[in-house]
N, C-alpha and C positions, 0 to 999 in steps of 0.2 A: 607606591603605596601597597601594603600587604593586602592579600585577598580578604574581602569582607565576609565576616561571619556575624550573625546576629549577636548582640551584646550578651544575651543570656547564654548562648553557646560558648562565647569567649570566657565569660565569668565562670561557668562550670569547669571548663578546662583549666582556667587559672587557679581555681581552688584545688582541684584534684591533683594537678601536676606540680604546683608551686606552693600554695599557701598551706594546704593540709600538712605536708611534711615539715614546714616551719613551725606550725602550732604543735605538732608532735602529739604527746599523750595528754595534753591539757584538755579537759572536758570542755566542749564548745559546740556551738551551732554556727552554720554558715549559710548565707543566702545573698541574693541580689534583690533588694527591695528599695523602696523610696522613690525619689524623683527620677525622671529620665524616660525617653521614648523606648529605651531598651527594656525597661521594667515592664512596660505595657505591650512589648512585642511589635512596636511600630517603627523601630529604627531601620534606617537605610544607610547607604554609603554617605549621603548628605549629613547624617548624624555625626559622622566621625570628625567633623571640623570643630566640634564644640562639646566639652563636657562628656567625652566618650572615650572608652579604653578599658583595659583590664581593671576591674574594680569589684568589690563585694563588701559585705558586712560580716564580721566575725563577732559572735556573742559569747561572752565568758562571764564567770563570776567576777565581782568587783576586784577581788584580790589578785586576779590573773591578768588584768588589763595591761599593766605596765610591762610584764614579762613577755606577753604576746606581741605587743607593739615593738618592743626591743628586738625580738626574734625576727619579725617581719622587716624592720628597718635594716637589720644587718644582712639578712639573707635573700632579699629580693634580687633577682637578676635585672639587668638594665632593660631587657625586652622580653616579651612573651608573644610568640607567634608573629614576630615582626612589629608589634606595637610596643611603644615605650611604657614601662610600668610606672614611670613618674612623669606627670604632665600637668599643665595648668592652662587656664584660659581667662581672658578678661582680667579681673582683679584677683583671681585665684592663683596663688603661687604654685610653682612646679613642686609636686610632692607625690608620694604614692597614695593610692585610694583604696587601701585595705583599712576600713574603718572598724575599730574594735570598741565594743560597747558592752555594758550590762543590759540585758534585754528589757527588763522592766523600766529602766531609765529611758532607753531609746523609745519605747512605746509611749511613755508619758510625754516625752518631748514631741513626738509625732502626732499624738491623738489628744493629749490632755488628760488621759486616764490610762490605767493599766488593765487590759482586757483579761489578764490572767487572774485578776481579783474579782471584778464584777463589772458589768456594763449596765448602767441605768438608762431608762428611756431618755432622760435629759442628755446623757452622753451621746447617744445615737443621733439626736437632733443637732448637736453642736459641732459635728464634724462633717465637712464636705465629702461627698462621695469620692472625689479624687484622692483624698487622703486615705480613705478606706481601701481604695484600689492600691495605693502605694504600699500597704501592708499585706494585702491579700493576693496581689498579682506577683509578677516576678517569679523567682524560683528558690526553693530551699535545697541546698546541696548536701546538708548534713544537719541532724538535730540531736546531737549528743546530749544536750541539756534536757531534751524531752519537753521543752516548754514552747518552742517557736511554732511548731505545727498545731498544737492545741489552741494557741492564741489566734492563729490565722483561721482556724475552724470556728472559733467563737465569733470572729468578725466576718465570717463568710457572707452572711445576709442578716437583714433586720428581723427581729421577732415579729410574729404575725400581726400583733396589734399596732406596732410602729409602722409596719409595711402598709397595712390598710389605711392608716391615718395619712401616710405620705401620699398614697394614691389618691385619697380624697382631696388632699391639698393641691395635687397636680391637676385634678379635674377642675378644682375651683379656679385655678389660674386660667384654664381654657374657657370655662364658663363666663368669666368676667370680660373676655375680649372677643368672643365669637361674633357678636353682631357688629363689631366696629369695622370689620372689613367692608361690609356693605354700606354702612352709614357714611364712612369717609368717602367712598366712591360716589355716593349719592350727591354729595356736595362738591364734587369735582376734584377731590383731593386724591389723585392717583398715587402720589408718593406715600401719603399717609396710609392708604389701603394696602400698599405693598409692604410697608413697615409692619403694620399689624399682622398681616398674613405671615410674614417671616417670623414674627414672634410666636405666633400660633404653631408654625411648623417646628420651631425649636422646642416648644412645650410638648408637642405630640411626641417628638423623638425622645425626650426625657421621660415621658409617660411610658413609652415602650420599654425603656430600660427597667423601670419599676415593674412593669407587667411580666417581664422575663427574668426578674430577680437578678439583675446584673447592675453593678455600679457604673454610673456614667462618668467618663473622664472630663477634664476641662476642655474648653472650646476647640483647641487645636486638633484634638483627636476625637471629638464627638462624632463627626461624620464617619471617620474610619472605623470606630468601634460600632457604630450603628450598622454598618455593612455586615458585621459579624452576627447580628441578631437575626432571628427568624422573621422579625417584623419587616426587615428591609425588603425581602422579596414581595411582601404584601403591600408595602406602602411607599417604597423608594420612588417608583415612577410617578405616582400621584403627588408626592411631596415636591418633586422637581417641577411638575406642572404648576403647582401653587406658586413656586418661586419664579418660574419663567413667564407666567401669564402677563400679558400686556393690557388686558381689559378685565373688568370686574366679572363679567359673565363666565369667562373661562376660569378665572380664579375661584369663584364660588363653586363651580361645578367640580373642580379638583378638590376643594376643601370638603365638599359634601361626600365625595368618595373616600377621602382620608378619614373623616369622622365616623362614617358608617363602618369602616374596617376596624378602627380602634374600638368602637363600641362592641363589635362582634368578638374581638380578641378579649375584651373585658369579660364578656359573658362566658367565653371558653374557659376562663380561669375558675369559674364556679365559686368565686369568693363572695358574691352577693346573690340576691334573688335575680333571676333573669330580667334584663332590662330591655325596653323597646329600643331597637337599634335604628329606627327611622328618624330622618330629620324632619323639622317642622318650621313654620314661620315664627319669627321672633315677635311674640304678641301679635299686634295687628300691623306690624311693619313687614315689608316685602323682602326680608332677608332670611335665607334658609340656614338654620343652625341645628345642631344636635340637641341643644338644651342640656348642657353637661351638668347642670346643677342636680339633676336627678341621680347621676352617678355619684356625686358627692354625698348626698343623703344616704344612698344605699350602702356606701362604704362605711359611713359613720355609724350606721345601725349595727355593724358587726364589730365595732371597736368596743372592747369591754373595759379597758383601763380608764378609770375616772379622771386621772390626771391628764391624759391625752385628750379626753373629751372636753376638758375644761379650757383647753388652749384655743386661741384664735387660729383660724385655718391659714396660717402663713407658711407652714411647712418647716422642713429642716433649714439649716443655715443657707445652703446653696439653692434653696427654692425662693428665698426672699432677699438674698444679698447677691449682687452681681459685680462686686468690686474685687479685682485680682489682689489688691493690697490687703483685703480682708481674708479672702479665701485661700491665700497662699501663706498665711502667717499662723503657724500652730499655736503660738503664744496667745492669740486672740480667742481661741476656741473656749477655754474655760470661762473667760469673761463673757463670751457670747451666750453661754448657757444661762446667764442671768436674765436673758430675754424671755426665757420660757418659765414664767412665774405662775401661769395658770390664772 
């Protein structure tokens, strides 16, 4: 097997040494975007056994697609740095993976809209963060069209109103289940208590991505990406304690630490009035909680968009949908936008 280089490194060399000379003087942009652990920078030698190798996207005007495809088909070598340039897996036939597209068409197929034109609040809510990552992560090797980099910049992060509303919705998810860790344990449901605690841990992790203005990947890479956040140093140990706890008292103590830290990190953002970071009892029940509803209200006070304020606090599509068959199908996103009627 050839020496392993990260897929982004391989793709850049593949473009510069092989593909760019084949495209020649045709105005184009080139990048490695879309699906794949290599786009997110998480690929390892294990990744090479499936859907991995020299590959990239080339974006040209519609009239140049056929010519560029023909030049690539005729001119590609059999190998690049020891890796075959034509490969397949599962039901994917053996072929090269230099994909040639018109940029606007590719973006609409990926996101359901073209960010080069405009992005409405409804557009933002209808696309999972994983798909926003697939366009904004990876690497751009050349932008001769002058459109790819601006499109990625437009998608780099949510507008402030959308961002605040999403944070409010994530706090709402936490607020709705905080006391259930204790209530399930109180009736002897240790499994239920652990399940709720693990759900809260996941919701806290996703809240941290929002707080640090970083898109969260899908579940396989959520923990790996979380390790790259500043929040990991502050929360990683306590989150593991929540998941490892074999009794409620230990679990609650770890959760109290987690929620106090997340509250402090919220205040450090300065996006709302300063909030009390201390935990308290859940009404007259003996369960210690942050009472996250206060943070929901504080965020909503800063949202000025009347359309967003009219919506139920379900969040964006990947805050209220947890089905891979929905979140991995771009064709669903435009139809999912109908959910946001206000």
